[in-house]
C-alpha positions in Angstrom: 15.9 4.8 -13.1 17.1 7.4 -10.7 18.9 6.1 -8.0 18.4 8.0 -4.5 21.8 8.1 -2.0 20.7 11.3 0.0 18.4 14.0 0.6 16.9 15.3 -2.4 13.6 17.1 -3.5 12.2 16.2 -6.8 10.0 17.9 -9.1 8.8 14.0 -11.4 8.3 14.9 -15.1 5.2 14.3 -16.9 5.0 10.4 -18.0 6.9 7.5 -16.4 9.8 7.9 -13.8 11.1 5.7 -11.2 13.1 5.7 -8.8 15.2 3.4 -6.7 16.5 4.4 -2.7 19.5 2.4 -1.5 21.0 4.0 2.0 22.5 3.7 4.4 22.1 7.2 5.8 18.5 8.2 7.1 16.7 9.8 4.4 14.3 12.6 3.9 12.7 13.4 0.8 10.0 15.9 -0.9 8.3 14.9 -4.0 5.8 18.4 -6.4 3.5 17.2 -8.8 2.7 20.1 -11.1 1.8 17.5 -13.8 0.3 14.6 -14.4 3.1 11.7 -13.5 3.1 8.3 -13.1 6.1 6.9 -10.1 7.8 3.6 -9.5 9.3 3.6 -5.8 11.5 0.8 -5.5 13.2 0.4 -1.8 16.4 -1.9 -1.8 17.6 -0.2 0.8 16.9 2.7 4.2 16.9 1.7 7.5 14.3 5.3 7.8 12.9 7.4 5.2 10.5 10.6 5.7 8.8 11.5 2.3 6.8 14.7 1.8 4.4 14.9 -1.4 3.1 17.4 -2.7 -0.2 16.9 -5.8 -0.6 20.4 -6.5 -4.1 21.7 -8.1 -6.2 19.5 -11.3 -2.8 17.4 -11.4 -3.4 12.8 -11.6 -0.9 11.2 -10.0 -0.1 6.9 -9.7 2.8 6.1 -7.1 4.1 1.8 -6.5 6.5 2.0 -3.8 8.1 -1.4 -3.6 9.8 -2.7 -0.9 12.8 -4.9 -1.7 14.7 -4.6 1.9 16.1 -6.9 3.4 16.0 -5.0 6.6 14.2 -3.8 8.9 12.7 -0.2 7.5 10.9 2.4 9.2 9.1 5.0 6.4 6.7 8.6 7.6 4.9 9.8 4.3 2.7 12.8 4.7 0.9 13.2 1.2 -1.0 17.1 0.4 -3.5 16.6 -2.2 -5.4 19.7 -4.1 -8.4 21.2 -5.4 -9.6 18.7 -8.0 -6.4 16.9 -7.9 -6.0 12.8 -8.0 -4.1 10.7 -5.9 -3.4 7.1 -6.3 -0.5 5.8 -3.6 -0.1 1.4 -3.6 2.2 -0.8 -1.9 3.8 -3.9 -2.5 5.5 -5.9 0.0 6.8 -9.1 -0.5 10.3 -9.1 0.8 11.5 -11.3 4.6 12.4 -8.3 6.7 10.2 -6.3 9.1 8.3 -2.8 8.3 6.6 0.0 9.9 5.0 2.6 8.0 2.9 5.4 9.1 1.0 7.3 6.1 -0.9 10.4 6.5 -3.2 11.7 3.4 -4.8 15.3 3.3 -7.6 15.5 0.9 -7.0 19.7 0.8 -8.7 21.1 -1.9 -12.8 20.5 -3.0 -13.0 17.1 -5.1 -9.3 15.7 -4.5 -9.3 12.2 -4.5 -7.3 9.3 -2.6 -6.6 6.2 -2.5 -4.7 4.2 -0.7 -3.9 0.9 -1.1 -1.2 -2.3 -0.4 -0.7 -5.9 -0.6 1.7 -8.0 1.1 3.3 -11.0 1.9 3.4 -11.2 5.7 6.4 -13.7 7.1 7.4 -11.5 9.7 6.2 -8.2 11.5 4.4 -5.7 9.6 3.1 -3.0 11.3 0.9 0.1 8.8 -0.8 3.0 10.4 -2.7 4.9 7.6 -4.4 8.5 8.2 -6.7 9.4 4.8 -8.3 12.8 5.7 -11.2 14.8 4.0 -10.6 18.5 4.7 -12.7 19.6 2.4 -15.9 19.3 1.1 -16.9 16.8 -1.9 -13.8 15.1 -1.6 -13.1 11.3 -1.8 -10.8 9.2 0.5 -10.3 5.1 -0.1 -8.0 2.8 1.2 -7.7 -0.7 0.1 -5.2 -3.4 2.0 -5.1 -7.4 1.2 -2.5 -9.4 3.2 -2.2 -13.1 3.2 -0.3 -13.9 6.3 2.3 -17.0 6.9 3.2 -18.8 9.5 5.3 -16.2 12.2 3.7 -13.8 10.5 2.5 -10.1 12.4 0.5 -7.8 10.9 -0.8 -4.5 12.4 -2.6 -2.8 10.4 -4.5 1.0 11.9 -6.6 2.5 9.8 -8.6 6.4 10.2 -10.6 7.3 8.2 -11.9 11.3 8.9 -14.3 13.9 7.6 -13.8 17.0 9.8 -16.3 19.3 10.5 -17.1 21.2 7.1 -16.2 18.5 4.8 -19.4 18.4 3.4 -20.5 15.7 0.8 -17.4 13.8 1.5 -17.1 10.3 1.4 -14.5 8.4 3.2 -14.1 4.2 2.5 -12.4 1.8 3.5 -11.8 -2.1 3.0 -9.0 -4.3 4.9 -9.0 -8.4 4.4 -5.9 -10.2 5.8 -6.6 -14.8 4.8 -4.3 -16.6 6.5 -3.6 -20.6 6.3 -2.2 -22.1 9.3 -2.1 -21.3 13.0 1.7 -19.4 14.3 0.4 -15.6 12.7 -0.9 -13.2 13.9 -3.4 -10.4 12.8 -5.0 -7.7 13.7 -6.7 -5.1 11.9 -8.4 -1.7 13.2 -10.7 -0.2 10.9 -11.8 3.7 12.1 -13.7 6.6 11.1 -14.7 9.6 12.2 -16.4 11.2 10.9 -17.3 15.2 12.2 -20.2 16.1 9.9 -23.3 14.6 8.6 -23.8 15.3 5.2 -21.6 12.6 3.3 -21.2 8.8 2.9 -18.1 6.4 4.3 -17.4 2.6 5.1 -15.8 0.1 6.3 -15.3 -3.8 5.8 -12.5 -6.0 7.7 -12.0 -9.8 7.5 -9.4 -11.7 9.3 -10.1 -15.9 8.1 -8.3 -19.0 7.6 -8.4 -20.5 3.7 -11.5 -22.9 3.5 -10.4 -26.4 4.7 -12.8 -27.9 1.2 -11.1 -26.0 -1.2 -7.7 -26.5 0.3 -8.6 -30.3 0.5 -10.0 -30.3 -3.7 -6.8 -28.8 -4.6 -4.3 -30.9 -2.5 -6.1 -33.9 -3.6 -4.9 -32.9 -7.7 -1.7 -33.5 -6.7 -0.8 -30.0 -5.4 1.5 -29.4 -1.7 0.1 -26.9 0.7 3.3 -24.7 -0.8 2.2 -24.8 -4.0 -1.7 -24.8 -2.8 -0.6 -21.3 -0.8 1.6 -19.8 -3.2 -0.8 -19.9 -5.5 -4.0 -18.7 -3.4 -1.3 -15.6 -2.1 -0.2 -14.9 -5.8 -3.8 -14.8 -6.9 -4.7 -12.2 -3.8 -2.1 -10.0 -3.8 -0.8 -9.7 -7.9 -3.7 -6.7 -8.9 -1.4 -4.9 -6.9 1.1 -4.4 -10.2 -1.5 -3.2 -11.8 -1.2 0.2 -10.3 0.3 1.9 -13.2 0.0 2.4 -16.7 3.3 0.6 -17.6 2.5 -2.7 -19.2 6.7 -3.7 -19.2 6.7 -2.6 -15.3 3.5 -4.9 -15.1 5.3 -8.0 -16.3 8.5 -7.4 -14.3 6.3 -6.9 -10.7 4.2 -10.1 -11.4 7.5 -12.0 -12.6 8.8 -10.8 -9.6 6.2 -11.3 -7.2 5.6 -15.0 -7.6 9.0 -15.8 -7.1 9.1 -14.6 -4.1 5.8 -15.6 -3.4 6.6 -18.8 -4.0 10.2 -18.6 -2.6 8.7 -17.7 1.1 5.7 -20.1 1.2 8.2 -23.0 0.7 9.9 -22.3 4.0 
């Protein structure tokens, strides 16, 4: 695990690299990817983080940002994806602290691909603004956001997919779903598609709803408490985010960590 305490520029090696952000400072970080790689970034502490990432032509990059901060965090991120490059960036949020994140993904070259995904257990305020913009022809952008919102949690997702004029035969898709179990939570999802080209494909799907009462009743009739039901369902709903990177040791560790945190927050 490479520690990050101050502003730095990174050129990750091929393969797997792990970083840990732990700083009282406002951080300004940049990553330039010139080789295929997988990157895990654990956020332990930082009030304001600005991240700039550049994915070079033909490069495949997978990034998993895992938020463990117990203090409010503001993140501002930009990803530039060039010709024939493939980016997957995912966020795991099971901490009990506010997060405000602004994510901007620019598909700059022909056949650039990007997937932005998130899994959030929301017990406080989580505020996400995501832009994925197709600037070149034959580009593909996708967003998949899943959240379980607990009592007193507030979720805001503003997801914008944009295809500019000239980005022919491009695609922009998004799915955002929020699941809640009881009153007292607030969820707002704003799916937006801004399309300036005709020969394209675009779609969005959004749902906000409570867990089916009959299913909860069935589980509780088998001896489970409401907290146990919530924990089990939330785990199944959010756990796929741990499969983002092909590192079996990391997957096992994150799954155990997520299960512990979900059980803790669902019992509060």
